[in-house]
C-alpha positions as CSV (number, residue, x, y, z in Angstrom):
1,X,55.2,39.0,-66.2
2,X,58.9,39.3,-65.9
3,X,60.9,36.1,-66.0
4,X,64.2,36.9,-64.4
5,X,66.9,34.3,-64.4
6,X,67.7,32.3,-61.3
7,X,70.8,34.4,-60.9
8,X,68.8,37.6,-61.3
9,X,66.4,36.5,-58.6
10,X,69.2,35.5,-56.3
11,X,71.0,38.8,-56.8
12,X,67.8,40.7,-56.0
13,X,67.4,38.6,-52.8
14,X,70.9,39.4,-51.7
15,X,70.3,43.1,-52.5
16,X,67.3,43.1,-50.1
17,X,69.4,41.4,-47.4
18,X,72.2,43.9,-47.7
19,X,69.7,46.8,-47.5
20,X,68.4,45.2,-44.3
21,X,71.9,45.0,-42.8
22,X,72.6,48.6,-43.8
23,X,69.3,49.7,-42.2
24,X,70.1,47.7,-39.1
25,X,73.4,49.5,-38.7
26,X,72.0,52.9,-39.5
27,X,69.0,52.7,-37.2
28,X,70.1,50.6,-34.2
29,X,72.8,51.8,-31.8
30,X,73.2,48.3,-30.4
31,X,74.0,47.0,-33.8
32,X,76.8,49.5,-34.1
33,X,78.1,48.3,-30.7
34,X,77.9,44.7,-32.0
35,X,79.9,45.8,-35.1
36,X,82.7,47.1,-32.8
37,X,82.6,43.9,-30.8
38,X,82.8,41.9,-34.0
39,X,85.8,43.8,-35.3
40,X,87.5,43.5,-31.9
41,X,86.8,39.7,-31.7
42,X,88.1,39.1,-35.3
43,X,91.2,41.3,-34.6
44,X,91.9,39.3,-31.4
45,X,91.5,36.1,-33.3
46,X,94.1,37.3,-35.8
47,X,96.4,38.5,-33.1
48,X,96.1,35.4,-31.0
49,X,95.9,32.7,-33.7
50,X,93.0,30.4,-33.3
51,X,92.6,26.8,-34.4
52,X,90.0,26.0,-37.1
53,X,87.6,24.9,-34.4
54,X,88.2,28.2,-32.5
55,X,87.5,30.2,-35.6
56,X,84.3,28.2,-36.2
57,X,83.1,28.7,-32.7
58,X,83.9,32.4,-32.8
59,X,82.2,32.9,-36.2
60,X,79.1,31.0,-34.9
61,X,79.0,33.1,-31.8
62,X,79.2,36.3,-33.8
63,X,76.6,35.1,-36.2
64,X,74.3,34.2,-33.3
65,X,74.5,37.7,-31.9
66,X,73.9,39.4,-35.3
67,X,70.9,37.1,-36.0
68,X,69.4,37.8,-32.6
69,X,69.8,41.5,-33.1
70,X,68.2,41.5,-36.6
71,X,65.3,39.4,-35.4
72,X,64.8,41.6,-32.4
73,X,64.7,44.7,-34.6
74,X,62.2,43.0,-37.0
75,X,59.9,42.0,-34.1
76,X,60.1,45.5,-32.5
77,X,59.2,47.2,-35.8
78,X,56.5,44.7,-36.7
79,X,54.9,45.1,-33.3
80,X,55.0,48.9,-33.6
81,X,53.3,48.7,-37.0
82,X,50.7,46.2,-35.8
83,X,49.9,48.0,-32.5
84,X,51.3,51.6,-32.5
85,X,49.8,52.4,-29.0
86,X,51.4,50.9,-25.9
87,X,50.0,47.5,-25.0
88,X,51.3,45.3,-22.2
89,X,51.4,42.2,-24.4
90,X,53.4,44.0,-27.1
91,X,55.8,45.2,-24.4
92,X,56.3,41.6,-23.2
93,X,56.9,40.5,-26.8
94,X,59.6,43.2,-27.2
95,X,61.1,42.3,-23.9
96,X,61.4,38.6,-25.0
97,X,63.0,39.6,-28.2
98,X,65.5,41.8,-26.4
99,X,66.2,39.0,-24.0
100,X,67.2,36.8,-27.0
101,X,69.9,39.4,-27.9
102,X,71.1,39.5,-24.3
103,X,71.3,35.8,-24.1
104,X,73.2,35.5,-27.4
105,X,75.6,38.3,-26.4
106,X,76.3,36.7,-23.0
107,X,77.0,33.4,-24.7
108,X,79.3,35.1,-27.2
109,X,81.1,36.8,-24.4
110,X,81.6,33.4,-22.8
111,X,83.0,32.1,-26.1
112,X,85.4,35.1,-26.2
113,X,86.6,34.5,-22.6
114,X,87.2,30.8,-23.4
115,X,89.0,31.5,-26.6
116,X,91.1,34.5,-25.6
117,X,91.7,34.3,-21.9
118,X,92.3,30.5,-21.4
């Protein structure tokens, strides 16, 4: 059995996570839209200087959307593997996961309006 060091195990874990992010961006059109929105929000934050609290809220909103998108994608793929044929309950599960992304994105849009338009 291989006994990798703590740092080696952590590096491997980060490598898996970065592969997941790359796969998300390659395979999901909405993730690429979120990437554009992320870049735009960060650029607006740079252009219209934000307080430390404003930056914290913006970063949390961005993180919430990305987290929801990644979880949605994982749920959809897991459901497809577990039940490849159409099933009404699988469809409901996928709809709920997509709703989480919509809710997170809507909340993030509200954050953007508050930070950049008020």
